[in-house]
C-alpha positions as CSV (number, residue, x, y, z in Angstrom):
1,X,6.1,11.8,36.4
2,X,4.0,10.4,33.6
3,X,2.9,6.8,33.5
4,X,2.0,5.3,30.1
5,X,0.0,2.2,29.5
6,X,-0.4,0.8,26.0
7,X,-3.2,-1.5,24.8
8,X,-4.8,-2.8,21.6
9,X,-2.0,-5.0,20.3
10,X,-2.7,-8.5,19.0
11,X,-2.6,-10.9,16.1
12,X,-4.0,-9.8,12.8
13,X,-3.8,-11.0,9.2
14,X,-2.0,-9.0,6.6
15,X,-4.2,-6.3,5.2
16,X,-6.0,-6.0,8.5
17,X,-6.3,-3.1,11.0
18,X,-5.6,-2.5,14.7
19,X,-5.9,0.6,16.9
20,X,-3.4,1.0,19.6
21,X,-4.1,3.2,22.6
22,X,-1.8,4.7,25.2
23,X,-3.4,6.0,28.4
24,X,-1.4,8.6,30.3
25,X,-1.5,9.5,34.0
26,X,-1.3,13.0,35.3
27,X,-3.0,16.3,34.6
28,X,-0.4,17.8,32.2
29,X,-0.9,15.4,29.3
30,X,-1.6,18.2,26.8
31,X,1.8,19.7,27.5
32,X,3.6,16.6,26.2
33,X,4.3,15.6,22.7
34,X,3.6,11.9,22.2
35,X,5.4,9.4,20.0
36,X,5.0,5.8,18.9
37,X,8.0,3.6,18.4
38,X,8.4,-0.1,17.6
39,X,11.1,-2.7,18.1
40,X,11.8,-6.2,16.9
41,X,14.3,-8.5,18.6
42,X,17.8,-7.8,17.7
43,X,17.1,-4.4,16.2
44,X,17.0,-0.8,17.6
45,X,13.8,0.8,18.6
46,X,12.5,2.8,15.6
47,X,10.3,5.9,15.3
48,X,6.9,5.4,13.9
49,X,4.9,8.6,14.5
50,X,4.6,11.6,16.7
51,X,2.1,14.3,17.6
52,X,2.4,17.6,19.2
53,X,0.6,18.5,22.5
54,X,-2.3,20.2,20.8
55,X,-2.5,17.6,18.1
56,X,-1.9,20.2,15.4
57,X,1.3,18.7,14.1
58,X,2.0,15.1,13.3
59,X,5.0,13.3,11.8
60,X,5.4,9.7,10.7
61,X,8.0,7.5,9.1
62,X,7.8,6.9,5.3
63,X,7.2,3.2,5.7
64,X,3.8,3.8,7.4
65,X,2.6,6.9,5.5
66,X,-0.9,6.5,4.3
67,X,-1.4,3.4,6.5
68,X,-0.9,4.6,10.1
69,X,-2.5,7.6,11.7
70,X,-1.5,9.1,15.1
71,X,-4.1,11.1,17.0
72,X,-4.8,12.1,20.6
73,X,-7.7,13.0,22.9
74,X,-6.4,15.3,25.6
75,X,-9.7,15.1,27.5
76,X,-9.1,11.4,27.8
77,X,-5.3,11.6,28.3
78,X,-4.9,9.1,25.5
79,X,-2.9,8.9,22.3
80,X,-3.9,6.5,19.5
81,X,-2.2,4.8,16.6
82,X,-4.6,3.6,14.0
83,X,-2.9,1.0,11.8
84,X,-4.5,-0.1,8.5
85,X,-3.2,-2.3,5.6
86,X,-0.9,-4.0,8.0
87,X,2.0,-6.0,6.7
88,X,4.1,-8.8,8.2
89,X,7.0,-6.4,8.5
90,X,4.9,-4.2,10.9
91,X,5.3,-7.0,13.4
92,X,7.0,-5.6,16.5
93,X,6.5,-4.5,20.1
94,X,5.0,-1.0,19.9
95,X,5.8,1.6,22.6
96,X,4.3,5.0,23.3
97,X,6.5,7.7,24.8
98,X,6.1,11.3,26.1
99,X,8.4,14.2,25.5
100,X,8.4,18.0,26.1
101,X,9.6,18.6,22.6
102,X,8.5,16.8,19.5
103,X,11.2,14.4,18.4
104,X,11.8,11.4,16.2
105,X,14.7,10.2,18.3
106,X,14.3,7.7,21.2
107,X,16.7,9.9,23.2
108,X,14.2,12.8,23.0
109,X,11.6,11.0,25.1
110,X,11.4,11.1,28.9
111,X,8.7,8.5,29.6
112,X,7.9,5.2,28.1
113,X,5.2,2.6,28.3
114,X,5.8,-1.1,28.7
115,X,4.9,-1.9,25.1
116,X,2.2,-4.0,23.3
117,X,2.9,-6.8,20.8
118,X,1.6,-6.5,17.3
119,X,1.9,-9.6,15.1
120,X,0.8,-9.6,11.5
121,X,0.5,-12.9,9.8
122,X,1.0,-13.5,6.1
């Protein structure tokens, strides 16, 4: 079992930055690929970024390229999402998730956090 707890969300003006953190329980954190997803009411949860267990490989969706960066610190059992140049359309609940195999699909992830709200005002 892996328990995930996100933090770092909040209200920010357009153009601002936030860093989300996701702390994981357990001693096998480095064996899991980690992903960030986001969801707005009435829409499906969408992929944002993912990172391999070692951190050597990362993927992100086109809409956040050059603005968001996923990273991880395996010594701290934590994955991060650094978000810059935020736009109102980035407003969503952001979730971190853990998977044994790197995936951009929600169905590929076995464990999920409770989510953290990010609101970007115009």
